[in-house]
N, C-alpha and C positions, 0 to 999 in steps of 0.2 A: 420897595421892590415892585416890579410889574409882573403880575402873575396871570396866566391863562389857565382856566380850569375847564377841561372838556367834560361833557356830561354835567355841566354846571347848574342845571335846573333839576338834577336828580337829587336823591336823598343825601348821599355823601357829598357830592359836588357843591350843592347849594349851602349845606352847613359849613363846609370848609370855606367857601367864598365869603359868607357872612362873617365868620370868625376871623379870617385873615384881614378883612376890612375893618371890622369893629374893634378888634383887640390889638391888632398890630399896625393898622393904618396903611397897609399895602394897597396899591392900585390893582384892582382885580377885574378881570373880564370872565364872565360865565358864558360858555358856548354850548348850545344844546339844541336838539331838533324837536323837543317837547313831545316826543312820541309816547312816552309812558303816561298812563292814566294818573292824573293828579299833579303832573309836573308843572302845569300852567299856574298852580297855586304858588309856586316858588318865584314867579317873575316879579310880583309886587313886593314880596319879601326881600328879594335881591335889590330892587330899586330903593326901597326904604333904607337899606343898609349902605347905599352908595356904591353898589356893585353894578358895573356896566353889563347888561345882558345883550348878547348877539345871537340871533336865531341862525343856526347853521347845522350842518350835518357832517360828521367826521368821514362819512363815506364819499363825500364830494370834495375833490382837491380844490375846485374853484372857490369853495366857501372859505378857504384859508388865505386866499390871495389878498384880500383887503384887510386882513387882521393886522393891527399894529404890532410892532416888535415888543417882545417881553423878555424878562430875565429868567423866568421859570415856567415850565409847562407841567401841570399836574393832570395826568390822563386818568379821569374817572369814567370816561365814556365806555359803555358796554351794553350788550344784551345780557342781563345778569342772571337769567334763569338757567339753572342746571338741567332743566327738562327741555330747554330750547332745542329744536331740530329733530326731536324724536317722532312727533306726530304731525309736524308741519314742515314747510320748506326750511332749508338750512342756509339759504343765501344771505338773509339779513344778519344772522349770527356771524357768519364768516366775514362779510363785508364790513360789519361794524367792529367786531372784536379784533380781527387781524388786519383787515384793510384799513380800518380807522386808525389803529396804532401806527401803521406805516406812514400815514399822512401826518399824524401828529409828530412823529419823529422827524420827518422831512421839514416841517415847519420849525421845530426846535433847532435843527441843524442850520437852517438858513439864518436864524436869528441868534445863533450861538447861545441858546438858552439851555439851562439845566433841565433835566427831565426826570420826574418822579412818576413811576408807573404803579398804579394800584392793581395788583394781580389778585389771585384767589388761592385759597387752600385747596380748591378742587383740581389743582394741577397734579395732585397725588393719586397714585394707583388705587382704583376701586377694589380690585381683588386683594391688594396688600392691606388696605384699611379694613376690609371685611374679615381678613385672616387674623387680626389682632386677638390676643387671648382675653376675651371679655367675659365678665360675670355680671349677674344682675344683683345689685345691692340697693335696697329701698326703692324699687321700681325704676332704677336707672342703670344703664350699662356702665361698667367701670373696668379699667385695666386691672388684670389680676396682680395682686401685690407681689413685689419682688421680681417681676419680669421686665425685660428690656430686649430690644432688638435693633435692627438696622434703622436708625433714624427715629426711634421712639423709646420712651421710657414712661414711668409713672407720671412724669412731669408733662407729658404730651408729645406732640409730633414736631420733629425738627426739620430743617431745610434739606437734610440729606436723606429723608424718607424716600422710598422708591417712587419714581414718576412714570413707571412703565404703563403702557396702555392696557386696558381702557381707563380713561380718566373722566369720561363724559365728553360729549361734543363741545359743550361750553368750556370745560377745563382744558381741552386740547387747544382751543383757539387762544386762550390766555397763555398757555404754555408756549405756543408758537410765537406769540407776541413777546414773551420774555426773551426768547432766543434772539429775536430781531432787535430788541432793546440792547442786549449784550453786544451784538454785532456793531451797532451804531457807536457804542462806547469804545469798542476796539478800533473800528475803521476810521472814525471821525473825531476821536477824543471827546465825544459828547459826555458830559457829566450826567450819569444816570444812577437811579436807585430803584430797586424793585422791592415792593412790599407785598407779600402773600397774605392777604387779609382773611381772617375767619369771618364769622357772623358779626356785622356791624349794625348797631341799632340806636334808636333815639327818636326824639320828636321830628316830625316832618317826613317820616318814612311811610310810603304807601304800600304796606306790607301785603304779601301774597304767600301762599303755602310754599311755593318753590323759591321764593326770595323775599325775605322780610317776615318770616314766620313769627318772630317775637312780637312785633307790633300788631300783626293780625290777631294773635292769640289774646292780647290785651283788649283789642277793639271788639272782638266778638263777645267777650265777657261783659263789656260795657254797653255795647249797642244791640247785642243779640245776634243770632245767626248760628249756623252750624259749624262744627269743627269735627275732625276725625283724626285718629291715629292711623297712619298709613305705613305699611311695610314692617318687616321683621316681626311678624305675628300680629301686628296691630295693637300692641300694648302701650305704646308711647315711651319705650325705654331709650330711644335714640337720644344721644347727648351731643350738644354743641357748646362751645364757649362763646360768650357774647361780649363785644367791645363797644363801649359808648363812643359815638362819633367825636365827641369832644376830646376823648383820650387819644384817638387817632390824630386829631388836629395837633395836639401837643407833641406827638412824635414827629410829625412832618415839620413842625417848626424847628425842632432840634436837627433834623436831617438837612434842611435847607440852609440853616445857619452854619453848618459845618459840611457843606456839600463836597468839598475836596476830600475830606476824610471818608465819606460814605460812598463816593462815586465808585461804581462797579460792584457794589454790594447787593446781596439779596437777603431779605429778612422774612421770617414768619412773624406775623403780628396779629394778636388776638387778645381775648379777655383772660386767657390762661385758666388753669385748673380751678382757681378760686372763684372764677366767674363762669363756671360751666353749669349747665342745667339740662335735664331731660324734658321732653314734652309733658310727661306725667307730672313731674315736679313743677313745671311752669304752670300747668293747670291749677295745681293746689295754691301756688303763689297768687295767681290771678283771682281765684275764688276768695282768698283771704283779703286781698287789696280792694277788690270791687264789691265784694259782698254778694256775689252771684255764683251759683253752682250750675254749670252746664253739663248736660249729658253728652259725652263725647262719643262719636261713632268709631267704628273699628273696621279696618281693611287690612287683611293679613298680607296680601300680595305686595311684593317689593318692586319699586321702579328700578330699571337697569342702572340708573345713575345714582341711586341712593346709597348712603353709607350709614353704619350704625353709630359711629363714634368719631368725633373730631374735637380735640383740645389742643390748643397751641402751646408749644414750649417757647416761652418768651425769653429764656435765659440769654441767648446770643444777642438779641436786640437790646436787652437791658444792659448787658455788659458793654456793648458798643456805644450806647447813647445815654445811659443812666435813666432811661424812661421805663416806667411800668404803669399799668392801668391804675387809676385812682377811684373809679366809680364801680360799685358792685352791682350785682343783679337787681337787688331790691331798689337801689337808687335809680337805675335805668327804668325799671317798671314804674316807679312812682312818677318820674318825669313824663314818661309816655302816657300814663293814665291821666295826668293833669292836662297835658296837651290835648288829648282826645276829648276830655270833658269841656275844655275851654273853647274848642273849635268844632263842636259837635255838628252844627248845621252844615259846615263845609265838608266834614270828613265822613259822616255817617253814610252818605250815598256811595262813597268809595270803599269804605272798610266795613260797613254794617251788613245786615242780613240780605240786602239786595245785591251785594257783590258776591261773585263766585268764590267758593272756598278752595278750589284747586284747578 
């Protein structure tokens, strides 16, 4: 199969590209503007794996004109920060996340290619997520036992959870892109799948506080540097589920191999309740694995886009595909720590004490 991955030098895109080439033998093109700090490190890795890299920008329609035809487009391109647009201009966010998706869809339509869109759990309503009945158990937020509501239960958040505004500027661009994907499916019979991903982590992620916190947390314990619990009182009780990028790859393989069955579907995809962790608990895990105890700062004020709790209910995607995550939190942490140690000279300038924490 011929595959185009937009955002192909980013964390998710580059890992998918390497895995599709190395383990499935597909012909893969990675398309990326190399804007994110550290993305240039992916170019050599892609070449070594036999992936074709093309420098281009999803904001520019002309950059698609010379691309060869493919059978499948996986749209990983995005400005991924949930804080994007609040303190700086919003144009790059909209032009990349919404305008870029439109151009990717047009390219797929011209080539009669299937289209898998990597969306985000941040399409869900911030007020509704903040209104969940949470209690603190062992320094972590948890849903109160026995409670359930519209789109949520103790198993986590489902695809029918409210998407009312506000969702964050980032979440809104991805939600708008989802609607566009669905319209292309209906208007042009384009085969499409939407995956609303939670936190994805693993080696080769250039983590930041607002996107990629898991890797950043491990890196600061290994390399040194500051960390702080921000928002909801500053205690580190916020919880997210974490999905290994290799597990995401396994799901995409199942979806693309049965694209007719999954076309038009929307799934929540994440680590699930068994792979959920709070910042406080992650700090303890990092201290145990690295052998370093950091003094974590505290900032009580909550960013307008922040949420206290998000865990994916994977039951529908598991029922539809037979897939479920196979790598737990400690496995992900161990892989990340090993990668950080092996490539310290390359990564410490990006993820260590000289890099900004937020």
